[in-house]
C-alpha positions in Angstrom: 0.3 0.2 0.1 1.3 3.6 -0.9 2.6 5.3 2.5 0.6 8.3 1.5 -2.6 6.0 1.3 -2.0 4.3 4.5 -2.2 7.6 6.5 -4.9 9.0 5.0 -6.4 5.7 6.0 -5.0 6.2 9.7 -6.4 9.7 9.9 -9.9 8.7 8.5 -10.0 5.7 11.2 -8.3 7.9 13.9 -11.2 11.1 13.2 -8.2 13.1 13.9 -8.6 16.5 11.5 -5.4 17.8 13.1 -3.7 15.0 11.0 -5.1 16.2 7.9 -2.3 19.3 7.2 0.5 17.2 7.3 -0.6 14.9 4.7 -1.2 17.8 2.2 1.0 19.5 -0.3 1.5 23.4 -0.2 0.1 23.5 -3.8 -2.7 20.9 -3.0 -5.7 20.8 -5.2 -9.1 19.9 -3.8 -12.0 19.2 -6.1 -15.5 19.2 -4.7 -18.8 17.7 -6.1 -20.5 20.9 -5.1 -17.9 23.6 -6.0 -17.4 24.2 -9.7 -13.7 26.0 -9.1 -11.0 23.5 -7.7 -9.9 24.9 -4.3 -6.2 25.7 -4.8 -3.3 25.6 -1.2 -2.7 23.3 1.4 -4.9 25.6 4.2 -8.3 25.5 1.7 -7.7 21.8 0.8 -7.4 21.0 4.5 -10.2 23.1 5.4 -12.5 21.2 2.6 -11.5 17.7 4.3 -11.4 18.6 7.9 -15.5 19.5 6.9 -15.6 16.5 4.8 -14.2 14.4 8.0 -16.5 16.0 10.4 -19.7 15.5 8.2 -19.3 12.5 6.6 -17.1 10.3 8.9 -19.9 9.9 11.7 -19.8 6.4 12.8 -21.8 4.8 9.5 -18.6 6.1 7.3 -16.8 3.1 5.4 -14.6 2.5 2.6 -15.9 -0.7 0.0 -13.4 -0.8 -2.3 -9.9 0.7 -3.7 -8.1 0.9 -7.1 -4.5 1.7 -7.1 -2.1 3.8 -9.2 1.3 4.5 -9.0 0.9 7.4 -7.2 -3.0 7.2 -6.9 -6.3 5.7 -5.7 -9.8 5.3 -6.3 -11.8 5.3 -2.9 -15.4 4.0 -2.6 -16.8 5.4 0.3 -20.4 5.1 1.5 -22.4 6.5 4.6 -25.8 7.6 6.1 -26.3 11.2 7.0 -29.9 12.1 8.4 -31.3 8.7 6.9 -30.0 9.4 3.1 -27.6 6.9 2.2 -24.6 8.5 0.4 -22.3 6.6 -1.9 -19.2 8.3 -3.7 -15.4 8.3 -4.6 -12.1 9.8 -3.2 -10.0 10.4 -5.8 -6.6 10.6 -4.4 -2.8 11.6 -5.8 0.5 11.8 -4.1 3.4 13.9 -4.9 6.7 12.4 -4.7 6.9 13.2 -1.1 3.9 11.1 -0.3 1.9 13.8 0.1 -1.3 14.3 -1.1 -1.2 17.1 -4.3 -4.7 16.6 -5.3 -8.0 15.0 -4.0 -11.1 14.7 -5.6 -14.6 13.9 -4.2 -17.8 12.8 -6.3 -20.7 11.9 -4.8 -24.2 10.2 -5.5 -27.4 10.4 -5.8 -28.6 13.8 -5.8 -30.6 13.4 -2.4 -27.2 12.7 -1.3 -25.3 15.9 -2.8 -28.1 18.1 -1.8 -28.0 17.2 2.0 -24.1 17.1 1.9 -23.7 20.6 0.0 -26.3 21.8 3.3 -24.2 20.2 6.1 -21.1 21.2 4.5 -21.8 25.0 3.9 -22.6 24.7 7.6 -19.6 23.3 8.9 -16.9 25.3 6.7 -18.7 28.4 8.2 -18.1 27.0 11.6 -14.5 25.9 10.6 -13.3 29.3 9.9 -10.9 30.9 11.2 -12.4 33.9 13.2 
């Protein structure tokens, strides 16, 4: 298993949002299923991944399948939010240092996307620095 993937799994399993910035490259890019424009930079990528960890990793979250490339992986996940089944994939790329350089999330069905949009919006607002 790629060392970056092992570190990502450890952060998800521990639910420690504080571990996320240490997994990211300075020029990391986050691609959201909701926000059209890619979010560029370590700080904003960490904010989105922390929000997702808090919203989606609620005790029902689990990875179902994985597909691996040399410096990339696709992880299929499922979770439940407010009685709605959320199914999606995390597409992750690592740089030569083993740090996440790109993270793309895709979610289905539409009802789940709408709920995640609502909950992530509230979480990101709560996480914004004062």
